[in-house]
C-alpha positions in Angstrom: 18.3 116.8 86.8 15.9 114.8 84.7 14.7 118.3 83.1 18.2 119.1 82.2 18.9 115.9 80.4 15.5 116.2 78.6 16.7 119.6 77.4 20.0 118.3 76.2 18.1 115.6 74.2 15.6 118.0 72.6 18.4 120.5 71.8 20.3 117.5 70.1 17.3 116.2 68.2 16.7 119.7 67.0 19.9 119.6 65.1 18.5 117.0 62.6 16.7 118.1 59.5 13.0 117.1 58.7 12.6 114.3 56.2 9.6 112.6 54.5 8.5 109.5 56.5 7.0 106.3 54.6 5.5 103.3 55.8 8.3 101.0 57.3 10.7 103.9 57.3 12.4 105.3 60.4 11.4 108.8 61.3 14.2 111.3 61.8 12.3 114.5 62.1 11.2 116.8 64.9 7.4 117.5 64.0 4.6 115.8 65.9 3.8 112.5 64.3 0.1 112.6 64.7 -1.7 109.9 62.6 -0.8 108.5 59.1 -2.7 108.3 55.8 -1.2 106.1 53.1 2.5 106.0 52.9 3.4 108.9 55.0 2.5 110.7 58.2 -0.6 112.8 58.1 1.4 116.0 58.2 4.0 114.7 55.7 6.7 114.2 58.3 7.4 112.6 61.7 9.6 113.9 64.5 9.9 111.0 66.8 12.7 108.7 66.3 10.1 105.7 65.7 9.4 102.9 63.3 6.0 103.0 61.6 3.8 100.0 62.2 0.1 99.9 61.4 -0.2 103.7 60.9 1.2 104.0 64.5 4.7 105.4 65.6 6.4 102.8 67.8 9.7 103.3 69.5 12.7 101.5 68.1 14.7 100.9 71.1 18.1 100.5 69.5 17.8 103.8 67.5 16.2 105.6 70.2 19.1 104.8 72.5 21.4 106.0 69.8 19.6 109.2 69.3 19.5 109.9 73.0 23.3 109.6 73.1 23.7 111.8 70.1 21.2 114.2 71.5 23.0 114.5 74.8 26.5 114.9 73.1 25.1 117.6 70.8 23.2 119.4 73.4 26.1 119.4 75.9 28.5 120.8 73.2 26.0 123.6 72.4 25.3 124.4 75.9 29.0 124.6 76.8 29.5 126.8 73.6 26.8 129.1 75.0 28.3 129.2 78.5 31.7 130.1 77.2 30.2 133.1 75.2 28.2 134.2 78.3 31.5 134.1 80.5 33.4 136.2 77.9 30.5 138.7 77.7 30.4 138.9 81.5 34.2 139.5 81.8 34.2 142.0 79.0 31.6 144.2 80.9 32.7 143.4 84.3 36.6 144.0 83.8 37.1 146.5 81.3 40.7 146.6 79.9 43.2 149.0 81.4 46.0 148.5 79.1 45.3 150.1 75.7 48.4 149.8 73.2 48.3 152.3 70.5 48.4 151.4 66.9 51.6 152.3 65.1 49.7 155.1 63.1 48.5 156.8 66.5 52.0 157.0 67.9 53.4 160.5 68.1 57.1 161.1 67.3 57.5 162.3 70.9 56.4 159.0 72.2 59.5 157.0 70.8 62.7 157.9 72.1 65.8 156.3 70.7 69.5 156.7 71.7 72.8 155.7 70.0 73.3 153.1 72.6 70.2 151.3 71.3 68.1 152.1 74.5 64.5 152.6 73.6 61.6 153.2 75.5 58.2 153.1 73.7 55.6 155.1 75.7 52.1 153.6 75.3 48.9 154.5 76.6 48.4 152.3 79.5 46.4 154.6 81.8 43.4 155.3 79.5 41.3 156.6 82.4 43.8 159.3 83.3 44.3 162.4 81.1 47.2 164.9 81.4 46.4 167.9 83.6 46.4 171.4 82.0 49.0 173.6 83.9 46.5 176.3 84.8 44.4 173.5 86.4 47.4 171.8 88.2 47.0 173.4 91.5 43.3 172.8 91.9 43.8 169.2 90.8 46.7 168.4 93.2 44.9 170.1 96.0 41.8 167.8 95.4 43.8 164.6 95.1 45.7 165.4 98.4 42.5 165.8 100.3 41.7 162.9 103.0 45.3 162.0 103.4 45.8 161.7 99.8 43.1 159.1 99.1 42.9 159.7 95.4 46.6 159.8 94.9 46.8 156.4 96.7 44.2 154.9 94.5 46.0 156.3 91.6 49.2 154.6 92.7 47.5 151.3 93.3 46.1 151.4 89.7 49.6 152.2 88.3 51.0 149.3 90.3 48.8 146.9 88.3 50.1 148.3 85.0 53.8 148.1 85.7 55.9 146.0 83.2 58.6 144.0 84.6 61.4 143.3 82.3 64.4 140.9 82.2 67.3 141.6 84.6 69.7 138.8 83.8 73.0 140.6 83.8 72.7 142.2 87.2 71.9 138.6 88.7 74.9 136.9 87.1 77.2 135.2 89.9 80.1 137.6 88.9 77.9 140.7 89.3 75.7 139.8 92.4 78.6 141.1 94.8 78.3 144.5 93.0 74.7 145.1 94.1 73.7 146.8 97.4 70.4 145.0 97.4 68.2 142.7 95.1 67.2 145.9 93.0 69.1 145.4 90.0 68.8 147.2 86.6 66.8 145.8 83.8 68.9 144.6 80.8 67.3 146.9 78.2 68.3 150.1 79.7 71.3 149.4 82.0 74.4 151.7 81.9 77.2 149.7 80.4 80.8 150.6 81.2 83.3 150.5 78.5 85.5 147.3 78.4 89.1 148.1 78.2 92.4 146.2 78.6 92.5 147.3 82.2 88.9 146.2 82.9 88.3 143.3 80.4 84.8 141.8 80.7 83.8 144.4 83.3 80.9 146.4 81.9 78.4 146.0 84.7 77.4 148.5 87.1 74.2 148.8 89.0 72.6 151.8 87.2 69.8 152.6 84.8 68.9 155.1 82.1 65.6 156.5 82.8 63.3 159.0 81.3 64.7 159.2 77.8 68.3 159.1 79.2 67.9 162.5 81.1 68.8 160.8 84.2 71.0 157.8 85.5 69.7 156.2 88.7 72.2 154.2 90.6 72.9 152.9 94.0 75.4 154.4 96.5 78.7 152.9 95.5 80.1 149.9 97.4 83.7 149.6 98.3 83.9 147.2 95.5 82.2 149.4 93.0 84.0 152.7 93.7 86.2 152.6 90.6 83.2 151.5 88.5 81.2 154.5 89.7 83.7 157.1 88.8 84.5 155.1 85.5 80.6 155.7 84.7 80.9 159.5 85.6 83.9 159.8 83.3 82.7 157.7 80.4 79.0 159.3 80.5 80.5 162.8 80.7 78.5 163.6 83.9 78.3 167.1 85.1 75.9 166.9 88.0 75.5 164.1 90.8 72.6 164.2 93.2 72.9 162.4 96.3 69.8 162.1 98.5 70.9 160.4 101.7 70.3 161.5 105.3 73.5 161.6 107.4 72.7 158.4 109.5 72.7 156.5 106.3 76.1 157.7 105.4 77.6 156.0 108.3 76.8 152.6 106.6 78.1 153.7 103.3 81.6 153.8 101.7 82.3 157.4 100.8 83.5 157.9 97.3 85.0 161.4 97.7 87.2 163.0 100.3 85.5 165.0 103.0 88.6 167.2 103.0 88.7 170.0 100.6 91.8 170.1 98.4 92.7 166.2 99.0 93.1 164.3 95.9 91.7 160.7 95.9 93.0 158.1 93.4 90.6 155.5 92.2 91.7 153.4 89.2 93.3 155.9 86.7 91.2 158.7 87.8 92.2 161.4 90.4 89.3 162.9 92.3 89.5 166.2 94.1 87.0 168.1 96.1 87.8 171.8 95.1 85.2 173.5 97.3 82.1 173.0 99.3 79.3 175.2 100.7 76.2 174.7 102.7 72.8 176.1 101.3 70.2 176.2 104.1 70.3 173.3 106.6 70.2 170.4 104.6 71.9 170.9 101.3 75.7 170.8 100.6 77.2 171.7 97.3 80.7 170.5 96.3 82.7 171.2 93.3 84.9 168.1 92.3 87.7 167.9 89.7 88.2 164.8 87.8 91.6 164.1 86.1 92.7 161.4 83.8 96.2 161.9 82.6 96.2 165.5 81.3 92.3 165.8 80.8 90.3 167.6 83.4 86.6 167.8 84.0 84.5 169.5 86.8 81.4 167.7 88.4 79.1 169.6 90.7 77.8 167.3 93.6 74.7 168.0 95.4 74.0 166.3 98.8 70.6 166.5 100.3 71.1 165.0 103.7 68.4 166.2 106.2 64.8 165.1 105.4 62.5 166.6 107.9 59.3 164.7 107.6 57.3 167.7 109.0 58.1 170.0 106.3 59.4 167.5 103.8 57.7 168.7 100.7 58.6 172.3 101.1 62.2 171.5 101.7 62.4 169.0 99.0 61.1 171.5 96.4 63.3 174.2 97.7 66.3 172.0 97.2 65.3 170.9 93.7 65.0 174.5 92.7 68.3 175.4 94.1 70.0 172.3 92.6 68.6 173.3 89.1 69.8 176.9 89.5 73.3 175.7 90.2 73.6 173.0 87.6 76.7 172.8 85.6 75.7 172.8 82.0 77.6 171.6 79.0 77.5 172.2 75.2 76.8 168.5 74.8 74.0 167.5 77.4 74.7 164.6 79.6 72.5 162.7 82.1 72.0 163.7 85.6 73.2 160.8 88.0 70.9 160.5 91.0 71.5 158.0 94.0 70.4 157.4 97.5 71.9 156.0 100.7 71.8 152.4 101.8 68.2 152.4 103.1 65.2 154.2 101.7 65.2 154.9 98.0 64.7 158.6 97.4 66.1 158.7 93.9 62.8 158.3 92.2 61.3 161.0 94.2 63.9 163.5 93.1 63.8 162.4 89.5 60.0 162.7 89.3 59.8 166.1 91.0 62.6 167.5 88.9 61.3 166.2 85.7 57.6 167.4 86.2 58.7 170.8 87.4 61.1 171.1 84.4 58.1 170.5 82.1 56.2 173.4 83.7 59.2 175.6 83.6 59.9 174.9 79.9 56.3 176.0 79.0 54.6 172.5 78.6 50.6 173.2 78.5 50.0 170.0 80.5 51.7 167.7 83.0 51.0 163.9 83.1 52.0 162.8 86.7 50.9 159.1 86.5 52.1 158.6 83.0 55.7 159.7 83.8 55.6 157.8 87.1 54.5 154.7 85.1 57.4 155.1 82.7 59.9 155.4 85.6 58.4 152.2 87.2 58.7 150.4 84.0 62.4 151.4 83.7 63.6 150.4 87.3 62.0 148.2 89.6 60.3 149.3 93.0 61.6 152.9 92.7 58.5 154.6 94.2 56.3 153.5 97.1 52.8 154.6 97.8 54.0 157.2 100.4 56.6 158.6 98.1 54.0 159.0 95.5 52.0 161.2 97.8 55.0 163.1 98.6 55.5 163.8 94.9 52.1 165.3 94.7 52.8 167.3 97.8 56.0 168.7 96.1 54.1 169.7 93.1 51.5 171.5 95.1 54.4 173.4 96.9 55.9 174.2 93.5 52.7 175.7 92.1 51.6 177.4 95.3 54.9 178.9 96.6 57.0 181.3 94.5 60.4 180.1 95.8 63.4 182.1 94.4 66.3 179.7 94.0 69.7 181.0 95.0 72.9 180.9 93.0 75.7 179.5 95.1 79.3 180.7 94.5 82.0 178.0 94.8 85.5 179.1 94.8 88.0 176.8 93.1 91.4 175.8 94.3 93.4 173.4 92.3 96.7 174.1 93.9 96.7 171.0 96.3 99.2 168.5 97.0 97.8 166.0 99.4 96.6 162.8 98.2 94.3 160.0 99.6 94.0 156.8 97.7 90.5 155.2 97.7 90.1 151.5 97.7 
């Protein structure tokens, strides 16, 4: 301890400049006093904080004490400063930054997406250690990542989880809106779907639904009894043509159905009439319905896809088959509209469908590379807790099935029959 204090004093004294010392003067310099000749030290200066008496340096106790205090203070400040620099250098090398925000000059036009509603998602390079995978290398890359029970995929997911941005979600947590949520998962304020406020629904613009991936999709919850009208209002106002429901049959028993199970029966909800015109099974776990919406004299048709059996043993193969079939039977319009995706009451499957559909579409449309982690991170930034680690492994498995298997999607024929008279009023 004594050595440390001595070091502090010496460092502090080293901060003083050397001055000429004369007989009777105090020495304030750092060189060795040695002897004296005439009016000054032999070497022209004196380092000890001494008083000159009879050509000898003698300690001035008062001044020496003051100098020691000053030396300790200055030395301590300098030492703390050096320690701070050392810590910063250590952290910089030990924990390199993972979040790298691009300068505005480096952003490409494809990375900024704005919509008339004001919703904007600014995609920035957060995952600097992961680069997009060329389509020709996609199969080998996915196979390598899925080895050893998907170890590399799981590591990638854990890395993504540290980069997720959590935004404000105040509207969904307002007292008047809490009962409209099936769980604590509510949409963020910046990209929530807003219902139109009308004289029939003053102040009622909230629904638990989020725009995601540049508004290509709307992810929402399975409607509650109290949000049934709001759900169909959203379908009408957003001009939706396709609804995807990923919900096992056992979950449906806990949910309030928002359409009639009987073909031809009209259901009334608010000012909308909802009629299932036709339904058909595809395989063992996909049901396709054609639904007619009518408000006053205006009519619109919606295609409803229900994936309701999720076999864990062949989940990836069945899932990718259903995604392809759904895409081949989409109802397209001149004016593109979002695809609505929702799950049942328990496990969230919406994120899996959206990711798999979005990524496979990029390949089908001729993109030369696929960036699975970047798209996943954007999705997680836009809706909270949408993908689990196990589901992220499933997404990779689905992509592997897609690139390995040449699955030919089947076009389903749905016969329409609007000449129905039965009515069923939904609450």
